[in-house]
PDB file of N, CA, C and O in Angstrom:
ATOM      1  N   MET A   1     137.138  77.376  81.006  1.00  0.00           N
ATOM      2  CA  MET A   1     136.440  78.093  82.065  1.00  0.00           C
ATOM      3  C   MET A   1     136.824  77.448  83.397  1.00  0.00           C
ATOM      4  O   MET A   1     136.686  76.238  83.577  1.00  0.00           O
ATOM      5  N   SER A   2     137.300  78.262  84.312  1.00  0.00           N
ATOM      6  CA  SER A   2     137.630  77.732  85.636  1.00  0.00           C
ATOM      7  C   SER A   2     136.378  77.733  86.507  1.00  0.00           C
ATOM      8  O   SER A   2     135.432  78.483  86.264  1.00  0.00           O
ATOM      9  N   THR A   3     136.394  76.900  87.502  1.00  0.00           N
ATOM     10  CA  THR A   3     135.241  76.800  88.405  1.00  0.00           C
ATOM     11  C   THR A   3     135.684  77.076  89.831  1.00  0.00           C
ATOM     12  O   THR A   3     136.874  77.070  90.146  1.00  0.00           O
ATOM     13  N   THR A   4     134.711  77.315  90.675  1.00  0.00           N
ATOM     14  CA  THR A   4     134.959  77.539  92.095  1.00  0.00           C
ATOM     15  C   THR A   4     133.881  76.834  92.897  1.00  0.00           C
ATOM     16  O   THR A   4     132.830  76.492  92.354  1.00  0.00           O
ATOM     17  N   ASN A   5     134.119  76.619  94.145  1.00  0.00           N
ATOM     18  CA  ASN A   5     133.147  75.974  95.025  1.00  0.00           C
ATOM     19  C   ASN A   5     132.392  77.025  95.822  1.00  0.00           C
ATOM     20  O   ASN A   5     132.939  78.069  96.176  1.00  0.00           O
ATOM     21  N   ILE A   6     131.127  76.734  96.097  1.00  0.00           N
ATOM     22  CA  ILE A   6     130.286  77.560  96.946  1.00  0.00           C
ATOM     23  C   ILE A   6     129.718  76.653  98.028  1.00  0.00           C
ATOM     24  O   ILE A   6     129.239  75.556  97.740  1.00  0.00           O
ATOM     25  N   THR A   7     129.772  77.112  99.262  1.00  0.00           N
ATOM     26  CA  THR A   7     129.179  76.361 100.366  1.00  0.00           C
ATOM     27  C   THR A   7     127.905  77.075 100.798  1.00  0.00           C
ATOM     28  O   THR A   7     127.920  78.275 101.075  1.00  0.00           O
ATOM     29  N   VAL A   8     126.809  76.335 100.854  1.00  0.00           N
ATOM     30  CA  VAL A   8     125.513  76.896 101.232  1.00  0.00           C
ATOM     31  C   VAL A   8     124.963  76.083 102.380  1.00  0.00           C
ATOM     32  O   VAL A   8     124.933  74.854 102.310  1.00  0.00           O
ATOM     33  N   ARG A   9     124.526  76.749 103.442  1.00  0.00           N
ATOM     34  CA  ARG A   9     123.908  76.060 104.571  1.00  0.00           C
ATOM     35  C   ARG A   9     122.393  76.199 104.439  1.00  0.00           C
ATOM     36  O   ARG A   9     121.860  77.307 104.385  1.00  0.00           O
ATOM     37  N   ILE A  10     121.717  75.064 104.390  1.00  0.00           N
ATOM     38  CA  ILE A  10     120.254  75.064 104.312  1.00  0.00           C
ATOM     39  C   ILE A  10     119.708  73.964 105.213  1.00  0.00           C
ATOM     40  O   ILE A  10     120.417  73.038 105.609  1.00  0.00           O
ATOM     41  N   ASP A  11     118.437  74.101 105.517  1.00  0.00           N
ATOM     42  CA  ASP A  11     117.727  73.113 106.316  1.00  0.00           C
ATOM     43  C   ASP A  11     117.782  71.747 105.629  1.00  0.00           C
ATOM     44  O   ASP A  11     117.615  71.651 104.413  1.00  0.00           O
ATOM     45  N   THR A  12     118.012  70.705 106.402  1.00  0.00           N
ATOM     46  CA  THR A  12     118.148  69.354 105.871  1.00  0.00           C
ATOM     47  C   THR A  12     116.919  68.922 105.079  1.00  0.00           C
ATOM     48  O   THR A  12     117.047  68.354 103.994  1.00  0.00           O
ATOM     49  N   GLU A  13     115.738  69.188 105.613  1.00  0.00           N
ATOM     50  CA  GLU A  13     114.505  68.771 104.930  1.00  0.00           C
ATOM     51  C   GLU A  13     114.316  69.544 103.629  1.00  0.00           C
ATOM     52  O   GLU A  13     113.892  68.967 102.628  1.00  0.00           O
ATOM     53  N   LEU A  14     114.622  70.833 103.630  1.00  0.00           N
ATOM     54  CA  LEU A  14     114.523  71.632 102.402  1.00  0.00           C
ATOM     55  C   LEU A  14     115.465  71.086 101.334  1.00  0.00           C
ATOM     56  O   LEU A  14     115.090  70.987 100.166  1.00  0.00           O
ATOM     57  N   LYS A  15     116.687  70.733 101.732  1.00  0.00           N
ATOM     58  CA  LYS A  15     117.658  70.173 100.786  1.00  0.00           C
ATOM     59  C   LYS A  15     117.122  68.876 100.187  1.00  0.00           C
ATOM     60  O   LYS A  15     117.210  68.665  98.977  1.00  0.00           O
ATOM     61  N   LYS A  16     116.574  68.020 101.021  1.00  0.00           N
ATOM     62  CA  LYS A  16     116.035  66.743 100.545  1.00  0.00           C
ATOM     63  C   LYS A  16     114.905  66.978  99.538  1.00  0.00           C
ATOM     64  O   LYS A  16     114.861  66.340  98.486  1.00  0.00           O
ATOM     65  N   GLN A  17     113.997  67.897  99.868  1.00  0.00           N
ATOM     66  CA  GLN A  17     112.877  68.186  98.973  1.00  0.00           C
ATOM     67  C   GLN A  17     113.366  68.769  97.652  1.00  0.00           C
ATOM     68  O   GLN A  17     112.863  68.412  96.586  1.00  0.00           O
ATOM     69  N   ALA A  18     114.347  69.665  97.723  1.00  0.00           N
ATOM     70  CA  ALA A  18     114.891  70.269  96.508  1.00  0.00           C
ATOM     71  C   ALA A  18     115.587  69.220  95.644  1.00  0.00           C
ATOM     72  O   ALA A  18     115.417  69.202  94.425  1.00  0.00           O
ATOM     73  N   GLU A  19     116.367  68.352  96.274  1.00  0.00           N
ATOM     74  CA  GLU A  19     117.048  67.294  95.517  1.00  0.00           C
ATOM     75  C   GLU A  19     116.044  66.396  94.802  1.00  0.00           C
ATOM     76  O   GLU A  19     116.261  66.023  93.649  1.00  0.00           O
ATOM     77  N   GLU A  20     114.958  66.050  95.466  1.00  0.00           N
ATOM     78  CA  GLU A  20     113.922  65.215  94.840  1.00  0.00           C
ATOM     79  C   GLU A  20     113.289  65.930  93.660  1.00  0.00           C
ATOM     80  O   GLU A  20     113.078  65.332  92.605  1.00  0.00           O
ATOM     81  N   LEU A  21     112.986  67.209  93.837  1.00  0.00           N
ATOM     82  CA  LEU A  21     112.388  67.991  92.752  1.00  0.00           C
ATOM     83  C   LEU A  21     113.329  68.072  91.554  1.00  0.00           C
ATOM     84  O   LEU A  21     112.930  67.793  90.424  1.00  0.00           O
ATOM     85  N   PHE A  22     114.579  68.455  91.806  1.00  0.00           N
ATOM     86  CA  PHE A  22     115.526  68.609  90.708  1.00  0.00           C
ATOM     87  C   PHE A  22     115.816  67.271  90.032  1.00  0.00           C
ATOM     88  O   PHE A  22     116.016  67.223  88.818  1.00  0.00           O
ATOM     89  N   TYR A  23     115.840  66.194  90.797  1.00  0.00           N
ATOM     90  CA  TYR A  23     116.022  64.864  90.219  1.00  0.00           C
ATOM     91  C   TYR A  23     114.898  64.570  89.224  1.00  0.00           C
ATOM     92  O   TYR A  23     115.137  64.036  88.141  1.00  0.00           O
ATOM     93  N   ASP A  24     113.662  64.928  89.611  1.00  0.00           N
ATOM     94  CA  ASP A  24     112.523  64.729  88.707  1.00  0.00           C
ATOM     95  C   ASP A  24     112.684  65.526  87.420  1.00  0.00           C
ATOM     96  O   ASP A  24     112.180  65.128  86.370  1.00  0.00           O
ATOM     97  N   PHE A  25     113.393  66.658  87.504  1.00  0.00           N
ATOM     98  CA  PHE A  25     113.649  67.482  86.324  1.00  0.00           C
ATOM     99  C   PHE A  25     114.879  67.007  85.550  1.00  0.00           C
ATOM    100  O   PHE A  25     115.214  67.554  84.499  1.00  0.00           O
ATOM    101  N   GLY A  26     115.541  65.989  86.080  1.00  0.00           N
ATOM    102  CA  GLY A  26     116.717  65.447  85.417  1.00  0.00           C
ATOM    103  C   GLY A  26     117.997  66.221  85.700  1.00  0.00           C
ATOM    104  O   GLY A  26     118.920  66.216  84.886  1.00  0.00           O
ATOM    105  N   MET A  27     118.056  66.882  86.847  1.00  0.00           N
ATOM    106  CA  MET A  27     119.258  67.648  87.182  1.00  0.00           C
ATOM    107  C   MET A  27     119.614  67.462  88.644  1.00  0.00           C
ATOM    108  O   MET A  27     118.836  66.927  89.434  1.00  0.00           O
ATOM    109  N   ASN A  28     120.800  67.913  88.977  1.00  0.00           N
ATOM    110  CA  ASN A  28     121.232  67.869  90.369  1.00  0.00           C
ATOM    111  C   ASN A  28     121.227  69.286  90.952  1.00  0.00           C
ATOM    112  O   ASN A  28     120.885  70.246  90.261  1.00  0.00           O
ATOM    113  N   MET A  29     121.605  69.406  92.214  1.00  0.00           N
ATOM    114  CA  MET A  29     121.594  70.709  92.882  1.00  0.00           C
ATOM    115  C   MET A  29     122.543  71.693  92.199  1.00  0.00           C
ATOM    116  O   MET A  29     122.208  72.867  92.045  1.00  0.00           O
ATOM    117  N   THR A  30     123.715  71.229  91.791  1.00  0.00           N
ATOM    118  CA  THR A  30     124.681  72.123  91.151  1.00  0.00           C
ATOM    119  C   THR A  30     124.089  72.732  89.886  1.00  0.00           C
ATOM    120  O   THR A  30     124.193  73.938  89.663  1.00  0.00           O
ATOM    121  N   THR A  31     123.473  71.899  89.064  1.00  0.00           N
ATOM    122  CA  THR A  31     122.865  72.388  87.829  1.00  0.00           C
ATOM    123  C   THR A  31     121.768  73.410  88.137  1.00  0.00           C
ATOM    124  O   THR A  31     121.668  74.439  87.469  1.00  0.00           O
ATOM    125  N   ALA A  32     120.950  73.123  89.150  1.00  0.00           N
ATOM    126  CA  ALA A  32     119.874  74.043  89.523  1.00  0.00           C
ATOM    127  C   ALA A  32     120.442  75.384  89.991  1.00  0.00           C
ATOM    128  O   ALA A  32     119.929  76.438  89.615  1.00  0.00           O
ATOM    129  N   TYR A  33     121.501  75.350  90.812  1.00  0.00           N
ATOM    130  CA  TYR A  33     122.128  76.600  91.274  1.00  0.00           C
ATOM    131  C   TYR A  33     122.688  77.393  90.099  1.00  0.00           C
ATOM    132  O   TYR A  33     122.495  78.605  90.009  1.00  0.00           O
ATOM    133  N   VAL A  34     123.383  76.702  89.202  1.00  0.00           N
ATOM    134  CA  VAL A  34     123.977  77.392  88.050  1.00  0.00           C
ATOM    135  C   VAL A  34     122.888  78.012  87.179  1.00  0.00           C
ATOM    136  O   VAL A  34     123.042  79.135  86.697  1.00  0.00           O
ATOM    137  N   MET A  35     121.791  77.288  86.975  1.00  0.00           N
ATOM    138  CA  MET A  35     120.676  77.840  86.188  1.00  0.00           C
ATOM    139  C   MET A  35     120.135  79.099  86.849  1.00  0.00           C
ATOM    140  O   MET A  35     119.895  80.102  86.176  1.00  0.00           O
ATOM    141  N   PHE A  36     119.940  79.052  88.172  1.00  0.00           N
ATOM    142  CA  PHE A  36     119.444  80.212  88.897  1.00  0.00           C
ATOM    143  C   PHE A  36     120.399  81.390  88.735  1.00  0.00           C
ATOM    144  O   PHE A  36     119.967  82.498  88.416  1.00  0.00           O
ATOM    145  N   LEU A  37     121.684  81.163  88.950  1.00  0.00           N
ATOM    146  CA  LEU A  37     122.659  82.248  88.874  1.00  0.00           C
ATOM    147  C   LEU A  37     122.746  82.832  87.470  1.00  0.00           C
ATOM    148  O   LEU A  37     122.805  84.051  87.315  1.00  0.00           O
ATOM    149  N   LYS A  38     122.755  81.986  86.450  1.00  0.00           N
ATOM    150  CA  LYS A  38     122.811  82.483  85.066  1.00  0.00           C
ATOM    151  C   LYS A  38     121.584  83.333  84.728  1.00  0.00           C
ATOM    152  O   LYS A  38     121.698  84.381  84.093  1.00  0.00           O
ATOM    153  N   GLN A  39     120.422  82.869  85.158  1.00  0.00           N
ATOM    154  CA  GLN A  39     119.192  83.620  84.892  1.00  0.00           C
ATOM    155  C   GLN A  39     119.213  84.952  85.631  1.00  0.00           C
ATOM    156  O   GLN A  39     118.810  85.970  85.067  1.00  0.00           O
ATOM    157  N   ALA A  40     119.671  84.968  86.873  1.00  0.00           N
ATOM    158  CA  ALA A  40     119.754  86.213  87.646  1.00  0.00           C
ATOM    159  C   ALA A  40     120.700  87.202  86.963  1.00  0.00           C
ATOM    160  O   ALA A  40     120.385  88.387  86.851  1.00  0.00           O
ATOM    161  N   VAL A  41     121.840  86.724  86.514  1.00  0.00           N
ATOM    162  CA  VAL A  41     122.801  87.598  85.837  1.00  0.00           C
ATOM    163  C   VAL A  41     122.212  88.090  84.517  1.00  0.00           C
ATOM    164  O   VAL A  41     122.341  89.269  84.187  1.00  0.00           O
ATOM    165  N   ARG A  42     121.572  87.208  83.765  1.00  0.00           N
ATOM    166  CA  ARG A  42     120.974  87.582  82.476  1.00  0.00           C
ATOM    167  C   ARG A  42     119.921  88.672  82.654  1.00  0.00           C
ATOM    168  O   ARG A  42     119.883  89.636  81.890  1.00  0.00           O
ATOM    169  N   GLU A  43     119.062  88.514  83.672  1.00  0.00           N
ATOM    170  CA  GLU A  43     117.962  89.459  83.892  1.00  0.00           C
ATOM    171  C   GLU A  43     118.350  90.628  84.791  1.00  0.00           C
ATOM    172  O   GLU A  43     117.619  91.614  84.879  1.00  0.00           O
ATOM    173  N   GLN A  44     119.501  90.519  85.459  1.00  0.00           N
ATOM    174  CA  GLN A  44     119.954  91.539  86.405  1.00  0.00           C
ATOM    175  C   GLN A  44     118.954  91.754  87.534  1.00  0.00           C
ATOM    176  O   GLN A  44     118.708  92.881  87.963  1.00  0.00           O
ATOM    177  N   ARG A  45     118.384  90.650  88.003  1.00  0.00           N
ATOM    178  CA  ARG A  45     117.427  90.673  89.109  1.00  0.00           C
ATOM    179  C   ARG A  45     117.242  89.257  89.602  1.00  0.00           C
ATOM    180  O   ARG A  45     117.718  88.309  88.977  1.00  0.00           O
ATOM    181  N   ILE A  46     116.541  89.104  90.738  1.00  0.00           N
ATOM    182  CA  ILE A  46     116.131  87.773  91.180  1.00  0.00           C
ATOM    183  C   ILE A  46     115.097  87.296  90.158  1.00  0.00           C
ATOM    184  O   ILE A  46     114.125  88.010  89.909  1.00  0.00           O
ATOM    185  N   PRO A  47     115.270  86.132  89.566  1.00  0.00           N
ATOM    186  CA  PRO A  47     114.400  85.741  88.448  1.00  0.00           C
ATOM    187  C   PRO A  47     113.034  85.184  88.842  1.00  0.00           C
ATOM    188  O   PRO A  47     112.482  84.340  88.137  1.00  0.00           O
ATOM    189  N   PHE A  48     112.499  85.641  89.938  1.00  0.00           N
ATOM    190  CA  PHE A  48     111.141  85.286  90.328  1.00  0.00           C
ATOM    191  C   PHE A  48     110.652  86.346  91.297  1.00  0.00           C
ATOM    192  O   PHE A  48     111.447  87.090  91.871  1.00  0.00           O
ATOM    193  N   GLU A  49     109.347  86.410  91.474  1.00  0.00           N
ATOM    194  CA  GLU A  49     108.762  87.409  92.364  1.00  0.00           C
ATOM    195  C   GLU A  49     108.958  86.994  93.812  1.00  0.00           C
ATOM    196  O   GLU A  49     108.762  85.833  94.172  1.00  0.00           O
ATOM    197  N   ILE A  50     109.345  87.949  94.631  1.00  0.00           N
ATOM    198  CA  ILE A  50     109.477  87.725  96.063  1.00  0.00           C
ATOM    199  C   ILE A  50     108.424  88.589  96.747  1.00  0.00           C
ATOM    200  O   ILE A  50     108.349  89.795  96.511  1.00  0.00           O
ATOM    201  N   SER A  51     107.619  87.967  97.588  1.00  0.00           N
ATOM    202  CA  SER A  51     106.564  88.733  98.256  1.00  0.00           C
ATOM    203  C   SER A  51     106.291  88.136  99.623  1.00  0.00           C
ATOM    204  O   SER A  51     106.721  87.025  99.933  1.00  0.00           O
ATOM    205  N   ARG A  52     105.579  88.880 100.421  1.00  0.00           N
ATOM    206  CA  ARG A  52     105.142  88.368 101.717  1.00  0.00           C
ATOM    207  C   ARG A  52     104.043  87.346 101.495  1.00  0.00           C
ATOM    208  O   ARG A  52     103.486  87.237 100.403  1.00  0.00           O
ATOM    209  N   ASN A  53     103.740  86.599 102.549  1.00  0.00           N
ATOM    210  CA  ASN A  53     102.644  85.643 102.447  1.00  0.00           C
ATOM    211  C   ASN A  53     101.362  86.382 102.102  1.00  0.00           C
ATOM    212  O   ASN A  53     101.065  87.432 102.672  1.00  0.00           O
ATOM    213  N   THR A  54     100.612  85.829 101.172  1.00  0.00           N
ATOM    214  CA  THR A  54      99.338  86.418 100.776  1.00  0.00           C
ATOM    215  C   THR A  54      98.236  85.807 101.628  1.00  0.00           C
ATOM    216  O   THR A  54      98.134  84.584 101.716  1.00  0.00           O
ATOM    217  N   PRO A  55      97.408  86.639 102.258  1.00  0.00           N
ATOM    218  CA  PRO A  55      96.337  86.068 103.079  1.00  0.00           C
ATOM    219  C   PRO A  55      95.329  85.302 102.224  1.00  0.00           C
ATOM    220  O   PRO A  55      95.094  85.637 101.063  1.00  0.00           O
ATOM    221  N   ASN A  56      94.742  84.270 102.824  1.00  0.00           N
ATOM    222  CA  ASN A  56      93.734  83.497 102.103  1.00  0.00           C
ATOM    223  C   ASN A  56      92.412  84.262 102.088  1.00  0.00           C
ATOM    224  O   ASN A  56      92.295  85.324 102.700  1.00  0.00           O
ATOM    225  N   ALA A  57      91.424  83.721 101.391  1.00  0.00           N
ATOM    226  CA  ALA A  57      90.138  84.399 101.207  1.00  0.00           C
ATOM    227  C   ALA A  57      89.443  84.677 102.539  1.00  0.00           C
ATOM    228  O   ALA A  57      88.844  85.738 102.713  1.00  0.00           O
ATOM    229  N   GLU A  58      89.518  83.736 103.476  1.00  0.00           N
ATOM    230  CA  GLU A  58      88.872  83.918 104.775  1.00  0.00           C
ATOM    231  C   GLU A  58      89.506  85.077 105.546  1.00  0.00           C
ATOM    232  O   GLU A  58      88.803  85.871 106.172  1.00  0.00           O
ATOM    233  N   THR A  59      90.831  85.170 105.497  1.00  0.00           N
ATOM    234  CA  THR A  59      91.524  86.262 106.186  1.00  0.00           C
ATOM    235  C   THR A  59      91.212  87.600 105.537  1.00  0.00           C
ATOM    236  O   THR A  59      90.990  88.591 106.232  1.00  0.00           O
ATOM    237  N   ILE A  60      91.194  87.635 104.218  1.00  0.00           N
ATOM    238  CA  ILE A  60      90.854  88.875 103.506  1.00  0.00           C
ATOM    239  C   ILE A  60      89.447  89.322 103.875  1.00  0.00           C
ATOM    240  O   ILE A  60      89.214  90.510 104.099  1.00  0.00           O
ATOM    241  N   ALA A  61      88.509  88.385 103.942  1.00  0.00           N
ATOM    242  CA  ALA A  61      87.132  88.717 104.310  1.00  0.00           C
ATOM    243  C   ALA A  61      87.076  89.270 105.731  1.00  0.00           C
ATOM    244  O   ALA A  61      86.349  90.228 105.994  1.00  0.00           O
ATOM    245  N   ALA A  62      87.837  88.676 106.648  1.00  0.00           N
ATOM    246  CA  ALA A  62      87.862  89.158 108.031  1.00  0.00           C
ATOM    247  C   ALA A  62      88.445  90.563 108.113  1.00  0.00           C
ATOM    248  O   ALA A  62      87.946  91.400 108.865  1.00  0.00           O
ATOM    249  N   ILE A  63      89.489  90.822 107.352  1.00  0.00           N
ATOM    250  CA  ILE A  63      90.089  92.163 107.331  1.00  0.00           C
ATOM    251  C   ILE A  63      89.080  93.182 106.818  1.00  0.00           C
ATOM    252  O   ILE A  63      88.945  94.267 107.384  1.00  0.00           O
ATOM    253  N   GLU A  64      88.378  92.836 105.755  1.00  0.00           N
ATOM    254  CA  GLU A  64      87.365  93.743 105.200  1.00  0.00           C
ATOM    255  C   GLU A  64      86.217  93.971 106.187  1.00  0.00           C
ATOM    256  O   GLU A  64      85.688  95.078 106.284  1.00  0.00           O
ATOM    257  N   GLU A  65      85.837  92.920 106.915  1.00  0.00           N
ATOM    258  CA  GLU A  65      84.778  93.049 107.916  1.00  0.00           C
ATOM    259  C   GLU A  65      85.201  94.025 109.018  1.00  0.00           C
ATOM    260  O   GLU A  65      84.408  94.866 109.441  1.00  0.00           O
ATOM    261  N   VAL A  66      86.435  93.916 109.475  1.00  0.00           N
ATOM    262  CA  VAL A  66      86.933  94.827 110.514  1.00  0.00           C
ATOM    263  C   VAL A  66      86.984  96.252 109.992  1.00  0.00           C
ATOM    264  O   VAL A  66      86.624  97.188 110.706  1.00  0.00           O
ATOM    265  N   ARG A  67      87.427  96.423 108.755  1.00  0.00           N
ATOM    266  CA  ARG A  67      87.461  97.778 108.168  1.00  0.00           C
ATOM    267  C   ARG A  67      86.060  98.382 108.115  1.00  0.00           C
ATOM    268  O   ARG A  67      85.869  99.553 108.443  1.00  0.00           O
ATOM    269  N   ALA A  68      85.089  97.578 107.701  1.00  0.00           N
ATOM    270  CA  ALA A  68      83.707  98.062 107.628  1.00  0.00           C
ATOM    271  C   ALA A  68      83.187  98.409 109.014  1.00  0.00           C
ATOM    272  O   ALA A  68      82.502  99.418 109.183  1.00  0.00           O
ATOM    273  N   MET A  69      83.508  97.578 110.018  1.00  0.00           N
ATOM    274  CA  MET A  69      83.045  97.833 111.385  1.00  0.00           C
ATOM    275  C   MET A  69      83.715  99.081 111.968  1.00  0.00           C
ATOM    276  O   MET A  69      83.100  99.808 112.747  1.00  0.00           O
ATOM    277  N   LYS A  70      84.968  99.326 111.594  1.00  0.00           N
ATOM    278  CA  LYS A  70      85.643 100.532 112.073  1.00  0.00           C
ATOM    279  C   LYS A  70      85.018 101.773 111.452  1.00  0.00           C
ATOM    280  O   LYS A  70      84.913 102.819 112.093  1.00  0.00           O
ATOM    281  N   ALA A  71      84.601 101.644 110.186  1.00  0.00           N
ATOM    282  CA  ALA A  71      83.966 102.774 109.505  1.00  0.00           C
ATOM    283  C   ALA A  71      82.550 103.015 110.022  1.00  0.00           C
ATOM    284  O   ALA A  71      82.083 104.153 110.048  1.00  0.00           O
ATOM    285  N   ASP A  72      81.863 101.938 110.435  1.00  0.00           N
ATOM    286  CA  ASP A  72      80.494 102.045 110.938  1.00  0.00           C
ATOM    287  C   ASP A  72      80.361 101.144 112.167  1.00  0.00           C
ATOM    288  O   ASP A  72      80.011  99.972 112.032  1.00  0.00           O
ATOM    289  N   PRO A  73      80.633 101.674 113.365  1.00  0.00           N
ATOM    290  CA  PRO A  73      80.617 100.864 114.586  1.00  0.00           C
ATOM    291  C   PRO A  73      79.282 100.179 114.883  1.00  0.00           C
ATOM    292  O   PRO A  73      79.243  99.251 115.692  1.00  0.00           O
ATOM    293  N   THR A  74      78.205 100.605 114.260  1.00  0.00           N
ATOM    294  CA  THR A  74      76.917  99.953 114.504  1.00  0.00           C
ATOM    295  C   THR A  74      76.858  98.556 113.876  1.00  0.00           C
ATOM    296  O   THR A  74      75.953  97.782 114.183  1.00  0.00           O
ATOM    297  N   LEU A  75      77.798  98.235 113.016  1.00  0.00           N
ATOM    298  CA  LEU A  75      77.811  96.915 112.375  1.00  0.00           C
ATOM    299  C   LEU A  75      78.255  95.809 113.325  1.00  0.00           C
ATOM    300  O   LEU A  75      77.922  94.643 113.115  1.00  0.00           O
ATOM    301  N   GLY A  76      78.990  96.157 114.349  1.00  0.00           N
ATOM    302  CA  GLY A  76      79.492  95.157 115.281  1.00  0.00           C
ATOM    303  C   GLY A  76      78.872  95.314 116.649  1.00  0.00           C
ATOM    304  O   GLY A  76      78.166  96.284 116.923  1.00  0.00           O
ATOM    305  N   LYS A  77      79.142  94.354 117.498  1.00  0.00           N
ATOM    306  CA  LYS A  77      78.629  94.402 118.860  1.00  0.00           C
ATOM    307  C   LYS A  77      79.796  94.683 119.782  1.00  0.00           C
ATOM    308  O   LYS A  77      80.874  94.109 119.627  1.00  0.00           O
ATOM    309  N   SER A  78      79.581  95.569 120.744  1.00  0.00           N
ATOM    310  CA  SER A  78      80.631  95.860 121.714  1.00  0.00           C
ATOM    311  C   SER A  78      80.201  95.348 123.084  1.00  0.00           C
ATOM    312  O   SER A  78      79.017  95.163 123.365  1.00  0.00           O
ATOM    313  N   TYR A  79      81.195  95.130 123.913  1.00  0.00           N
ATOM    314  CA  TYR A  79      80.957  94.600 125.253  1.00  0.00           C
ATOM    315  C   TYR A  79      81.646  95.490 126.275  1.00  0.00           C
ATOM    316  O   TYR A  79      82.693  96.081 126.013  1.00  0.00           O
ATOM    317  N   THR A  80      81.032  95.569 127.440  1.00  0.00           N
ATOM    318  CA  THR A  80      81.672  96.238 128.566  1.00  0.00           C
ATOM    319  C   THR A  80      82.073  95.225 129.626  1.00  0.00           C
ATOM    320  O   THR A  80      82.730  95.561 130.612  1.00  0.00           O
ATOM    321  N   ASP A  81      81.665  93.971 129.403  1.00  0.00           N
ATOM    322  CA  ASP A  81      81.923  92.904 130.365  1.00  0.00           C
ATOM    323  C   ASP A  81      82.549  91.713 129.635  1.00  0.00           C
ATOM    324  O   ASP A  81      81.915  91.106 128.771  1.00  0.00           O
ATOM    325  N   VAL A  82      83.771  91.388 129.979  1.00  0.00           N
ATOM    326  CA  VAL A  82      84.480  90.284 129.332  1.00  0.00           C
ATOM    327  C   VAL A  82      83.762  88.954 129.562  1.00  0.00           C
ATOM    328  O   VAL A  82      83.683  88.132 128.649  1.00  0.00           O
ATOM    329  N   ASP A  83      83.249  88.737 130.745  1.00  0.00           N
ATOM    330  CA  ASP A  83      82.547  87.482 131.031  1.00  0.00           C
ATOM    331  C   ASP A  83      81.333  87.318 130.135  1.00  0.00           C
ATOM    332  O   ASP A  83      81.058  86.218 129.655  1.00  0.00           O
ATOM    333  N   GLU A  84      80.603  88.406 129.904  1.00  0.00           N
ATOM    334  CA  GLU A  84      79.434  88.353 129.016  1.00  0.00           C
ATOM    335  C   GLU A  84      79.869  88.011 127.593  1.00  0.00           C
ATOM    336  O   GLU A  84      79.235  87.201 126.916  1.00  0.00           O
ATOM    337  N   MET A  85      80.950  88.634 127.152  1.00  0.00           N
ATOM    338  CA  MET A  85      81.455  88.370 125.807  1.00  0.00           C
ATOM    339  C   MET A  85      81.854  86.893 125.679  1.00  0.00           C
ATOM    340  O   MET A  85      81.533  86.249 124.680  1.00  0.00           O
ATOM    341  N   MET A  86      82.543  86.366 126.672  1.00  0.00           N
ATOM    342  CA  MET A  86      82.972  84.968 126.617  1.00  0.00           C
ATOM    343  C   MET A  86      81.786  84.013 126.643  1.00  0.00           C
ATOM    344  O   MET A  86      81.799  82.991 125.956  1.00  0.00           O
ATOM    345  N   ARG A  87      80.779  84.332 127.415  1.00  0.00           N
ATOM    346  CA  ARG A  87      79.572  83.482 127.442  1.00  0.00           C
ATOM    347  C   ARG A  87      78.943  83.429 126.050  1.00  0.00           C
ATOM    348  O   ARG A  87      78.550  82.359 125.585  1.00  0.00           O
ATOM    349  N   GLU A  88      78.848  84.570 125.391  1.00  0.00           N
ATOM    350  CA  GLU A  88      78.254  84.603 124.039  1.00  0.00           C
ATOM    351  C   GLU A  88      79.124  83.861 123.040  1.00  0.00           C
ATOM    352  O   GLU A  88      78.618  83.136 122.184  1.00  0.00           O
ATOM    353  N   LEU A  89      80.426  84.042 123.148  1.00  0.00           N
ATOM    354  CA  LEU A  89      81.329  83.382 122.217  1.00  0.00           C
ATOM    355  C   LEU A  89      81.284  81.867 122.370  1.00  0.00           C
ATOM    356  O   LEU A  89      81.366  81.141 121.379  1.00  0.00           O
ATOM    357  N   LEU A  90      81.156  81.394 123.586  1.00  0.00           N
ATOM    358  CA  LEU A  90      81.192  79.957 123.850  1.00  0.00           C
ATOM    359  C   LEU A  90      79.834  79.279 123.773  1.00  0.00           C
ATOM    360  O   LEU A  90      79.750  78.055 123.872  1.00  0.00           O
ATOM    361  N   SER A  91      78.783  80.043 123.602  1.00  0.00           N
ATOM    362  CA  SER A  91      77.450  79.414 123.517  1.00  0.00           C
ATOM    363  C   SER A  91      77.028  79.182 122.095  1.00  0.00           C
ATOM    364  O   SER A  91      75.939  78.664 121.851  1.00  0.00           O
TER     365      SER A  91
END
């Protein structure tokens, strides 16, 4: 089997962290890359889920609160004066 070289540019800190992780697994970066590529070819897909950042519980609760307030404006307080709103927020 012949081999070829691949050049990959990555952040220095990410490379260091990955090398430490793979070392703990008893492998080097080359072995980790080959494992990833073989698995991708075997499965004919990226072998892990790729998704956007998932909001935490506090953010989800805030989103739901805004949705509820939009559906029923009486749930929230509105202001016509920014200074009044800031006074309440800061007190």
